[in-house]
C-alpha positions as CSV (number, residue, x, y, z in Angstrom):
1,M,32.7,-70.0,-15.4
2,P,30.0,-71.7,-17.4
3,L,27.4,-69.7,-15.5
4,T,29.2,-66.4,-16.4
5,R,29.3,-67.3,-20.1
6,W,25.6,-68.2,-20.0
7,L,24.6,-64.8,-18.5
8,L,26.8,-62.9,-21.0
9,A,25.1,-64.7,-23.9
10,L,21.7,-64.0,-22.4
11,T,22.6,-60.3,-22.2
12,L,23.9,-60.2,-25.8
13,C,20.7,-61.8,-27.0
14,S,18.4,-59.4,-25.0
15,S,20.1,-56.2,-26.1
16,P,18.9,-56.2,-29.7
17,L,15.4,-56.9,-28.5
18,A,15.4,-53.9,-26.1
19,L,16.8,-51.7,-28.8
20,A,14.2,-52.8,-31.2
21,Q,11.4,-52.1,-28.7
22,N,12.8,-48.6,-28.0
23,A,13.1,-47.8,-31.7
24,A,9.5,-49.0,-32.2
25,A,8.3,-46.7,-29.4
26,A,10.3,-43.8,-30.8
27,K,8.9,-44.3,-34.2
28,K,5.4,-44.5,-32.9
29,E,5.8,-41.3,-30.9
30,A,7.3,-39.6,-34.0
31,A,4.4,-40.7,-36.1
32,A,2.0,-39.3,-33.5
33,K,3.8,-36.0,-33.4
34,K,3.8,-35.9,-37.2
35,N,0.0,-36.5,-37.3
36,E,-0.5,-33.8,-34.7
37,A,1.5,-31.3,-36.7
38,A,-0.3,-32.2,-39.9
39,D,-3.7,-31.7,-38.2
40,H,-2.7,-28.3,-36.8
41,Y,-1.2,-27.3,-40.2
42,K,-4.4,-28.1,-42.0
43,K,-6.5,-26.2,-39.5
44,G,-4.2,-23.2,-39.9
45,V,-4.5,-23.2,-43.6
46,A,-8.3,-23.3,-43.4
47,L,-8.4,-20.5,-40.9
48,F,-6.0,-18.4,-42.9
49,K,-8.3,-18.7,-46.0
50,E,-11.2,-17.6,-43.9
51,G,-9.4,-14.5,-42.7
52,D,-9.1,-15.6,-39.1
53,F,-5.4,-14.8,-38.9
54,G,-5.2,-14.9,-35.1
55,S,-6.4,-18.4,-34.8
56,A,-4.4,-19.5,-37.9
57,L,-1.2,-18.2,-36.3
58,A,-1.9,-20.3,-33.1
59,E,-2.4,-23.4,-35.2
60,F,0.8,-22.9,-37.3
61,R,2.8,-22.3,-34.1
62,A,1.3,-25.5,-32.6
63,A,2.3,-27.4,-35.8
64,Y,5.9,-26.1,-35.6
65,Q,6.1,-27.0,-31.9
66,A,5.0,-30.6,-32.6
67,V,7.5,-31.0,-35.5
68,P,9.9,-28.1,-36.0
69,G,10.0,-28.1,-39.8
70,F,11.3,-25.0,-41.5
71,E,8.5,-25.1,-44.0
72,V,5.9,-24.0,-41.4
73,L,8.0,-20.9,-40.7
74,Y,6.8,-19.5,-44.0
75,N,3.2,-19.8,-43.0
76,I,3.9,-18.3,-39.6
77,G,5.7,-15.3,-41.1
78,L,3.0,-14.6,-43.7
79,T,0.3,-14.8,-40.9
80,E,2.3,-12.5,-38.6
81,R,2.4,-9.9,-41.4
82,R,-1.4,-10.1,-41.9
83,L,-1.7,-9.4,-38.1
84,F,0.7,-6.4,-38.5
85,K,3.3,-8.0,-36.3
86,Y,6.0,-6.7,-38.7
87,G,9.0,-7.2,-36.4
88,Q,8.1,-10.9,-35.7
89,A,7.3,-11.5,-39.4
90,V,10.8,-10.3,-40.4
91,K,12.5,-12.5,-37.9
92,T,10.4,-15.5,-38.8
93,L,10.8,-15.2,-42.6
94,N,14.6,-14.7,-42.2
95,R,14.7,-17.9,-40.0
96,Y,12.8,-19.6,-42.8
97,L,15.4,-18.7,-45.4
98,E,18.4,-19.5,-43.0
99,E,17.0,-22.9,-41.8
100,G,15.7,-23.9,-45.2
101,G,18.9,-23.0,-47.0
102,K,19.2,-24.7,-50.4
103,K,16.0,-26.6,-49.7
104,V,14.0,-23.4,-50.3
105,P,13.0,-23.2,-54.0
106,A,14.3,-20.3,-55.9
107,D,10.9,-18.9,-56.7
108,R,9.9,-19.2,-53.0
109,R,13.1,-17.4,-51.9
110,E,12.5,-14.6,-54.3
111,S,8.9,-14.3,-53.0
112,V,10.0,-14.2,-49.4
113,E,12.7,-11.5,-50.1
114,T,10.1,-9.4,-51.9
115,E,7.8,-9.8,-48.9
116,L,10.6,-8.7,-46.6
117,S,11.3,-5.6,-48.7
118,Q,7.6,-4.6,-48.6
119,I,7.5,-5.0,-44.8
120,R,10.7,-2.9,-44.3
121,A,9.2,-0.2,-46.4
122,L,6.1,-0.1,-44.1
123,T,7.8,-0.4,-40.8
124,S,9.6,2.0,-38.4
125,K,12.6,1.2,-36.3
126,V,12.0,1.8,-32.6
127,T,15.0,1.6,-30.3
128,V,14.0,0.7,-26.7
129,K,16.3,1.5,-23.7
130,V,15.5,0.8,-20.1
131,E,17.9,2.1,-17.3
132,G,19.1,-0.3,-14.7
133,A,18.9,-4.1,-14.5
134,P,17.4,-6.2,-17.4
135,A,13.6,-5.7,-17.9
136,K,11.0,-7.4,-20.0
137,V,9.7,-5.4,-22.9
138,F,6.2,-5.6,-24.2
139,V,4.9,-4.0,-27.4
140,D,1.2,-3.6,-27.6
141,G,0.8,-6.2,-24.8
142,E,3.1,-8.9,-26.3
143,E,6.5,-9.6,-25.0
144,V,9.3,-9.0,-27.5
145,G,12.4,-9.7,-25.3
146,T,14.5,-8.6,-22.4
147,T,16.8,-5.6,-22.3
148,P,19.2,-4.8,-23.7
149,L,17.4,-5.7,-26.9
150,A,19.8,-6.9,-29.6
151,E,18.1,-4.8,-32.4
152,P,15.4,-2.2,-32.8
153,V,11.8,-3.2,-32.8
154,L,10.0,-3.0,-36.1
155,L,6.6,-1.5,-35.9
156,G,4.0,-0.5,-38.5
157,P,2.3,2.9,-38.8
158,G,-0.2,3.8,-36.2
159,K,-0.5,4.0,-32.4
160,H,1.7,1.7,-30.2
161,T,2.4,1.2,-26.5
162,I,5.7,0.0,-25.2
163,R,5.9,-1.2,-21.6
164,A,8.9,-2.3,-19.5
165,S,8.5,-4.5,-16.5
166,R,10.9,-5.5,-13.7
167,D,10.2,-7.4,-10.5
168,G,9.7,-5.2,-7.5
169,E,9.3,-2.0,-9.5
170,P,6.4,-0.3,-11.1
171,D,6.1,-0.7,-14.9
172,G,7.3,2.1,-17.3
173,E,5.2,2.8,-20.3
174,E,5.0,5.1,-23.3
175,T,2.4,5.4,-26.0
176,F,3.1,7.1,-29.3
177,E,2.2,7.2,-33.0
178,L,4.4,6.2,-35.9
179,A,4.5,7.0,-39.6
180,S,6.0,4.6,-42.2
181,G,9.7,4.5,-42.5
182,S,10.4,6.6,-39.4
183,T,12.8,6.0,-36.5
184,K,12.2,6.5,-32.8
185,E,14.0,6.0,-29.5
186,V,12.0,5.1,-26.4
187,S,13.8,5.5,-23.0
188,L,12.0,4.2,-19.9
189,V,13.0,4.6,-16.3
190,L,11.7,2.2,-13.6
191,K,11.9,3.5,-10.1
192,P,11.6,1.2,-7.0
193,K,8.2,1.1,-5.3
194,A,7.9,3.4,-2.3
195,A,7.7,1.6,1.0
196,A,4.3,2.0,2.8
197,G,6.0,3.2,6.0
198,P,5.7,6.5,7.7
199,V,6.0,9.7,5.7
200,E,7.5,12.9,6.9
201,I,5.0,15.8,7.0
202,T,6.0,19.3,7.7
203,I,3.3,21.5,9.4
204,E,3.5,25.3,9.3
205,T,1.0,27.9,10.6
206,D,0.7,31.6,10.2
207,P,1.3,32.9,12.8
208,R,3.9,30.5,14.3
209,D,3.8,28.8,17.7
210,A,0.3,27.3,17.4
211,V,-0.5,24.2,19.4
212,L,-1.0,21.2,17.1
213,M,-3.3,18.2,17.7
214,L,-3.1,15.2,15.3
215,D,-5.8,12.5,15.5
216,G,-6.6,13.8,19.0
217,K,-3.0,13.7,20.3
218,L,-0.6,16.5,21.0
219,A,1.8,16.9,18.1
220,G,3.8,19.9,19.2
221,V,4.1,23.6,18.3
222,S,4.3,24.9,14.7
223,P,6.4,24.7,12.8
224,T,7.2,21.0,13.3
225,K,7.8,17.8,11.4
226,V,5.9,14.6,12.1
227,E,5.9,11.0,10.8
228,L,2.5,9.9,9.6
229,T,1.3,6.6,8.1
230,P,-0.4,6.8,4.6
231,G,-4.0,7.7,4.9
232,S,-6.2,10.5,6.3
233,H,-5.3,12.3,9.5
234,E,-7.2,15.0,11.5
235,L,-5.1,18.2,12.2
236,I,-6.2,20.9,14.6
237,A,-4.2,24.1,15.2
238,E,-5.0,26.3,18.3
239,M,-3.6,29.6,19.5
240,D,-4.8,32.2,22.0
241,G,-6.5,35.1,20.2
242,F,-7.2,33.0,17.1
243,Q,-10.0,30.7,15.9
244,S,-9.3,27.0,16.1
245,T,-8.5,25.6,12.7
246,R,-9.2,22.0,11.6
247,T,-8.3,20.2,8.4
248,D,-7.8,16.7,7.1
249,V,-4.3,15.8,6.0
250,M,-4.1,13.1,3.3
251,V,-0.8,11.3,3.3
252,E,0.4,9.3,0.3
253,A,3.1,6.6,0.5
254,G,6.5,7.9,-0.3
255,K,5.4,11.5,-0.8
256,P,6.6,13.9,1.9
257,R,4.7,17.2,1.9
258,T,4.2,20.5,3.7
259,V,0.9,21.5,5.2
260,K,0.3,25.2,5.8
261,L,-2.5,26.6,7.9
262,K,-3.6,30.2,8.1
263,L,-5.1,31.1,11.5
264,V,-7.9,33.6,11.6
265,A,-7.8,36.2,14.4
266,G,-10.6,36.1,16.9
267,G,-11.3,34.0,20.0
268,A,-14.2,32.1,18.5
269,T,-13.9,28.5,17.6
270,S,-15.7,26.8,14.8
271,G,-19.2,25.8,15.9
272,G,-19.6,28.4,18.8
273,G,-19.6,32.1,19.3
274,G,-17.0,33.8,21.5
275,G,-19.4,35.3,24.0
276,S,-22.3,32.9,23.9
277,G,-22.6,30.9,27.2
278,R,-23.5,27.3,27.4
279,F,-25.1,25.1,30.1
280,P,-22.3,24.3,32.5
281,V,-22.6,20.5,32.4
282,V,-19.0,19.8,33.7
283,G,-19.4,22.4,36.4
284,V,-22.7,21.0,37.6
285,V,-21.3,17.5,37.7
286,L,-18.2,18.5,39.6
287,F,-20.3,20.6,42.0
288,G,-22.5,17.6,42.6
289,V,-19.6,15.3,43.3
290,G,-18.3,17.9,45.8
291,V,-21.7,18.0,47.6
292,V,-21.9,14.2,47.8
293,S,-18.4,14.0,49.1
294,A,-19.2,16.6,51.7
295,G,-22.2,14.6,52.8
296,L,-20.0,11.5,53.2
297,A,-17.4,13.5,55.1
298,V,-20.1,14.6,57.6
299,L,-21.4,11.0,57.9
300,F,-18.0,9.6,58.7
301,A,-17.2,12.5,61.1
302,V,-20.4,11.8,63.1
303,Q,-19.5,8.1,63.3
304,S,-16.0,8.9,64.4
305,G,-17.4,11.3,67.1
306,N,-19.7,8.6,68.4
307,A,-16.8,6.1,68.6
308,S,-14.7,8.6,70.4
309,K,-17.5,9.1,73.0
310,Q,-17.8,5.3,73.5
311,V,-14.0,5.0,74.1
312,S,-14.1,7.9,76.6
313,E,-17.0,6.2,78.4
314,F,-15.0,2.9,78.5
315,Y,-12.1,4.7,80.2
316,R,-14.4,6.3,82.7
317,I,-16.0,3.0,83.7
318,G,-12.7,1.2,83.8
319,G,-12.3,-2.6,83.6
320,P,-10.5,-4.9,81.1
321,W,-9.8,-3.6,77.6
322,D,-11.5,-6.4,75.6
323,S,-11.8,-7.0,71.8
324,M,-15.1,-5.1,71.6
325,R,-13.5,-1.9,73.0
326,T,-10.5,-2.4,70.6
327,G,-12.9,-2.7,67.6
328,V,-14.8,0.5,68.6
329,E,-11.5,2.4,68.8
330,A,-10.3,1.1,65.4
331,G,-13.6,1.9,63.8
332,G,-13.5,5.5,65.1
333,L,-10.0,6.0,63.7
334,R,-11.0,4.6,60.3
335,D,-14.1,6.9,60.1
336,Q,-12.0,9.9,61.1
337,T,-9.5,9.2,58.3
338,L,-12.3,8.7,55.7
339,A,-13.9,11.9,56.8
340,G,-10.7,13.8,56.1
341,V,-10.3,12.2,52.7
342,F,-13.9,13.1,51.6
343,I,-13.4,16.7,53.0
344,G,-10.5,17.1,50.6
345,V,-12.3,15.5,47.6
346,S,-15.3,17.7,48.3
347,A,-13.3,20.9,48.5
348,A,-11.5,20.1,45.2
349,A,-14.6,19.1,43.3
350,I,-16.6,22.1,44.5
351,A,-13.7,24.4,43.5
352,G,-13.4,22.7,40.1
353,G,-17.1,22.9,39.5
354,V,-17.2,26.6,40.3
355,I,-14.3,27.3,37.9
356,A,-15.8,25.1,35.1
357,T,-19.2,26.8,35.5
358,I,-17.6,30.3,35.2
359,V,-15.6,29.2,32.1
360,S,-18.6,27.6,30.4
361,V,-20.9,30.4,31.0
362,A,-18.3,32.8,29.7
363,G,-18.4,30.9,26.4
364,V,-14.7,29.8,26.1
365,G,-15.3,26.9,23.8
366,S,-17.7,24.4,22.4
367,D,-16.0,21.0,22.4
368,P,-15.8,18.7,25.5
369,D,-12.0,18.8,26.1
370,A,-9.3,20.7,28.1
371,H,-5.5,20.8,27.8
372,F,-2.6,22.6,29.3
373,F,0.5,22.8,27.1
374,L,4.1,23.8,27.9
375,M,6.1,23.3,24.7
376,P,9.5,24.5,23.6
377,S,9.6,26.8,20.6
378,A,12.0,28.9,18.5
379,N,11.5,31.8,20.9
380,G,11.9,29.9,24.1
381,A,8.8,28.2,25.4
382,V,5.1,28.4,24.8
383,A,2.5,27.8,27.6
384,S,-1.1,27.5,26.5
385,W,-4.4,26.6,28.2
386,S,-7.1,25.2,26.0
387,T,-10.4,24.5,27.7
388,R,-13.6,23.1,26.0
389,F,-16.9,22.2,27.6
């Protein structure tokens, strides 16, 4: 029990000391804030006299933030008016009168009310509406609040820009000019940003049923719809009896469009005349492959014949059928098979080379490519052979 009483007494003795220390610290901090506010205030007054109203406003606001005294609101309001921030000036001066109350001298109150009357005579009331969720509103680059705004924005005569901003959506903006004492309503609509995914593109040709190639790949027969990513894409339309038509399709995110192509009659393609022959490169290559294959076929056929003769000789002589004789027989059968394969390759390559040479000399196309298409269309099906050498 004596120990408990001693601890209680020690606590009671130390509490006033702690309170005193806290009070001293708080007083010291308050004095520092007061000195900081006074320093900013003096700088603001000097800058205001020099006509640097932007810097003066920053200093007055810093003084008010350090020590929120209603007296500084008067300086802030007057500086805002000099900067033509009429709406802010009206709010600040009204706050000065409300927070100051009876502490505001009668002559100062009369002066402020006169100032407010002059501002209202110069300003216009602009009502800002933004559809949808709340959005931040900026007037001439400075934020004035979040929609719905409680009251119209007061603006002076001249050109102004009102902008609304909302996360995930593009900004809405309107620029206009005002005359003194007018009223205006600004309505802004913010639309969600379009996704950067595929965009539907409709491709039409005149005449219909043209074979379409997009970025080097078969896209179908016109008319058709395709999904393309934003950017540039190469579109080629081909049809028997018409010139090949090429164009670049520019796709913008979120903007479907229709691409229409007019095909020009005539078998010529861009870059080559319809009847002008070209050197049959593909035909010569295929023909060469066929000749080489024929040579290999002859080689393996000869080897197969030699093996066959050796096997026949083994049978005539007689004796045991050893591993050497088995190897000769197996090699002959292998060479016979390879001879057959190369005969087939040779025949196909030579035939292809002859066809390619005829087509190339006849001047069918000018680009190294060939396609056969069998595609459904509105009238049934379309078969098309497009050859380029």
